[in-house]
C-alpha positions in Angstrom: -13.1 28.6 7.9 -11.4 31.8 8.0 -8.0 30.6 9.0 -8.2 28.1 6.2 -8.9 30.7 3.5 -5.8 32.8 4.7 -3.7 29.6 4.2 -5.2 29.1 0.7 -4.2 32.7 -0.1 -0.6 31.8 0.3 -0.5 28.0 -0.8 -2.3 25.7 -3.5 -4.3 22.8 -2.3 -1.6 20.3 -3.4 0.9 22.2 -1.7 -1.0 22.2 1.8 -1.6 18.5 1.1 2.2 17.6 0.4 3.3 19.8 3.1 3.2 17.6 6.4 3.3 21.0 9.0 0.4 22.6 6.7 -1.7 19.3 6.4 -1.5 18.9 10.3 -2.5 22.3 11.0 -5.5 22.5 8.4 -6.6 19.0 10.3 -6.7 20.5 13.7 -8.3 24.0 12.8 -11.8 22.6 13.3 -11.0 20.4 16.2 -9.4 23.8 18.1 -12.6 25.6 17.0 -15.3 23.3 18.0 -16.4 20.4 20.2 -16.2 17.6 17.5 -16.1 14.0 17.8 -13.3 13.0 15.7 -10.5 14.7 13.5 -10.1 13.6 9.5 -6.5 14.0 8.1 -6.3 17.0 5.4 -5.9 15.2 2.3 -7.6 14.3 -1.2 -8.4 11.2 -2.9 -6.3 11.8 -6.1 -2.9 12.1 -5.0 -2.4 8.3 -5.2 -3.3 8.4 -9.0 -0.3 10.8 -9.2 1.9 8.6 -7.6 1.0 6.0 -10.2 2.4 8.3 -12.9 -0.9 10.3 -13.6 -0.3 14.2 -14.0 -2.6 16.1 -11.6 -3.6 19.6 -11.1 -6.3 21.5 -9.4 -7.8 24.3 -11.7 -9.7 27.1 -10.3 -13.3 26.8 -11.5 -13.0 23.2 -13.1 -11.6 21.2 -9.9 -9.1 18.3 -10.4 -7.8 17.5 -13.8 -5.8 14.4 -15.0 -3.7 15.7 -18.2 -2.7 12.4 -19.2 -5.9 10.2 -19.0 -5.8 6.1 -19.0 -7.7 5.1 -22.3 -5.5 2.1 -23.5 -3.4 -1.0 -22.4 -0.2 0.8 -22.6 -1.7 3.4 -20.6 -2.7 0.9 -17.8 0.7 -1.0 -18.2 2.4 2.3 -17.6 0.8 2.8 -14.1 3.0 2.4 -11.3 2.0 1.0 -7.9 4.8 2.1 -5.4 4.8 1.7 -1.8 2.6 4.3 -0.1 5.3 4.9 2.3 7.2 6.1 -0.1 5.1 7.9 -2.5 2.4 9.1 -0.2 4.8 9.6 2.7 3.5 13.7 3.2 0.3 12.3 4.2 1.5 9.6 6.7 3.8 12.3 8.2 0.8 14.6 8.6 -1.0 11.8 10.5 2.0 11.2 12.9 2.1 14.9 13.5 -1.5 15.3 14.2 -1.7 12.2 16.6 1.3 13.9 18.6 -0.7 17.2 18.4 -4.2 16.0 19.1 -3.0 14.0 22.4 -5.9 11.8 22.5 -8.7 14.6 22.5 -10.3 12.8 19.2 -9.5 9.8 17.4 -8.2 10.3 13.9 -9.9 9.3 10.7 -8.0 8.5 7.4 -9.2 7.8 3.9 -8.7 6.9 0.4 -10.7 7.0 -2.9 -12.2 3.4 -3.8 -11.1 2.0 -6.9 -14.3 2.7 -9.2 -14.0 6.6 -8.3 -10.5 6.8 -8.7 -10.5 4.8 -12.2 -13.2 7.2 -13.2 -11.1 10.1 -12.7 -8.3 8.4 -14.4 -10.2 7.4 -17.4 -12.6 10.7 -17.8 -9.7 13.0 -16.8 -11.7 15.0 -14.4 -15.4 15.4 -13.2 -18.1 13.9 -15.4 -22.0 14.2 -15.8 -22.4 10.5 -16.9 -18.9 8.8 -16.9 -19.3 7.9 -20.4 -15.7 7.4 -21.3 -15.1 5.1 -18.3 -18.7 2.9 -18.9 -17.4 2.4 -22.6 -14.1 1.1 -21.6 -15.6 -1.0 -18.8 -18.1 -2.6 -21.2 -16.0 -2.6 -24.4 -12.8 -3.8 -22.7 -13.8 -5.9 -19.6 -10.1 -7.3 -19.3 -8.4 -4.0 -19.5 -10.8 -2.5 -16.9 -10.0 -5.4 -14.4 -6.2 -4.9 -15.0 -7.0 -1.1 -13.8 -9.1 -2.1 -10.9 -6.4 -4.8 -9.6 -3.7 -2.1 -9.7 -5.8 0.6 -7.9 -6.9 -1.9 -5.3 -3.4 -2.7 -4.6 -2.4 1.0 -4.2 -5.6 1.7 -2.2 -5.2 -1.2 0.2 -1.1 -0.5 0.8 -2.4 3.3 1.4 -5.1 2.5 4.0 -2.7 -0.1 5.8 -0.1 2.6 5.6 -2.3 5.3 7.1 -3.3 2.9 10.1 0.6 2.2 10.7 0.9 6.0 10.9 -1.7 6.4 13.5 -5.3 6.5 12.0 -7.8 4.9 14.1 -10.7 4.6 11.5 -10.5 4.6 7.7 -13.1 5.4 5.2 -13.4 4.3 1.7 -14.9 7.0 -0.7 -16.9 5.7 -3.7 -18.1 9.1 -4.6 -19.3 8.3 -8.0 -20.6 4.7 -7.4 -24.2 5.6 -7.9 -23.6 6.1 -11.6 -23.8 2.2 -11.8 -26.4 -0.3 -12.1 -26.8 -3.1 -9.5 -25.5 -5.7 -11.9 -22.6 -3.6 -13.3 -21.8 -2.6 -9.6 -21.7 -6.5 -8.7 -19.5 -7.4 -11.6 -17.0 -4.6 -12.1 -16.7 -3.0 -8.6 -18.0 -5.1 -5.7 -15.1 -7.6 -5.5 -12.6 -5.0 -5.3 -14.1 -2.9 -2.5 -14.5 -6.3 -0.7 -10.7 -7.3 -1.2 -9.9 -3.9 0.4 -12.2 -4.0 3.5 -11.0 -7.9 3.9 -7.4 -6.9 3.9 -8.0 -4.0 6.5 -9.9 -6.4 8.9 -7.1 -9.3 8.6 -4.5 -6.7 9.4 -6.2 -4.7 11.9 -9.3 -6.2 13.3 -10.3 -3.6 15.8 -9.9 -0.7 13.1 -13.4 0.4 11.8 -13.9 0.6 8.3 -16.3 3.1 6.6 -17.5 2.8 3.1 -19.2 5.7 1.7 -21.2 6.2 -1.5 -23.8 8.4 -3.0 -26.7 7.4 -5.2 -26.6 3.6 -3.8 -30.5 3.1 -2.6 -31.0 0.8 -5.5 -28.3 -1.7 -4.5 -27.6 -1.0 -0.8 -27.6 -4.7 0.1 -24.9 -5.1 -2.5 -23.2 -2.2 -1.1 -23.4 -3.6 2.2 -21.4 -6.9 1.2 -18.4 -5.1 1.2 -18.0 -6.0 4.8 -17.5 -2.4 6.1 -18.5 -1.7 9.6 -20.1 1.6 8.9 -22.1 2.3 5.4 -22.5 5.8 4.3 -25.8 6.6 2.9 -27.1 9.9 1.2 -30.3 11.7 1.7 -32.2 10.0 -1.1 -33.5 7.3 1.0 -35.2 7.2 4.5 -32.8 6.6 7.2 -35.1 3.9 8.8 -35.7 2.3 5.4 -31.9 2.2 4.8 -31.1 0.6 8.1 -33.9 -1.8 8.0 -32.1 -3.0 4.2 -28.7 -2.9 5.7 -29.1 -4.8 8.8 -28.8 -3.9 12.5 -25.3 -5.0 12.7 -24.0 -2.5 10.5 -23.6 1.2 11.6 -24.7 4.3 9.4 -23.1 7.6 8.4 -24.7 10.5 6.6 -28.3 10.9 5.3 -28.7 14.8 5.7 -28.8 16.5 2.5 -25.6 18.7 2.2 -27.4 21.7 0.6 -29.7 21.8 3.9 -26.5 23.7 5.3 -27.5 26.6 3.2 -30.8 26.8 4.9 -31.5 29.3 7.8 -29.7 28.0 11.0 -33.3 27.1 12.7 -34.1 24.8 9.8 -30.7 23.0 9.6 -31.3 22.4 13.5 -34.8 21.2 12.9 -33.6 18.5 10.3 -30.6 17.5 12.2 -32.8 17.1 15.3 -35.4 15.1 13.3 -32.7 12.6 12.0 -31.5 11.9 15.7 -35.1 11.5 17.0 -35.8 9.0 14.2 -32.9 7.0 15.3 -31.7 8.0 18.6 -32.7 4.7 20.5 -30.5 2.9 18.3 -26.5 2.3 18.5 -24.5 3.0 15.4 
């Protein structure tokens, strides 16, 4: 949005995220401009890694970079697990501001990166095509992998619970890179941690829905479903009705439109969105 681009001319993305007034302003920009169903807090999945002691920056053209990646037992041992209320207070303050300003118009969604995707960023040092370094650590030193995942799970759980305390009404767990795994590796190295996070949220806040988002999960959707989330995100690589038949009627679905469709002419965007609704318009969720 032009109003956001004007802010970005003056502030870096981390500065926007870490200044509650600005983060609240960006969160509300689309809500003020459009008739939307919900707001999502303006944040990023990587500041929790920064709170654990990793050096994070956003580099124009290259995206996020971790300058001291996790590669050894000493690296994992050095990772801190500070309370979210202290280390990530800027996002919690932004949530409180948005709840005051949104005045009940729409619900507010909070989110966190999931342990696997955060682990990949921490190990690789940035984006990756094949996650070779992360997978090598996972397979060559599973004890170290599980130690890292335990720390990340603690941080993510605490962060999401703190967001709910601050006022979000839905939380989303982003596992953007999970499709890089085989079903067996997902089951052994990732699934228990996602399930732990979702279970903790349900235990503390039974009425708060949890969305679990992943891409490239078509090959193990039934396993992905065992996280226990109320809503499962699916990408465009599977037919929506096929995905729902695999996941079951007791779960809601998010997604399924190829985001690059948004580069198509407006009539084509409208056609594809309408087609999605027509396929499942008779169903709840």
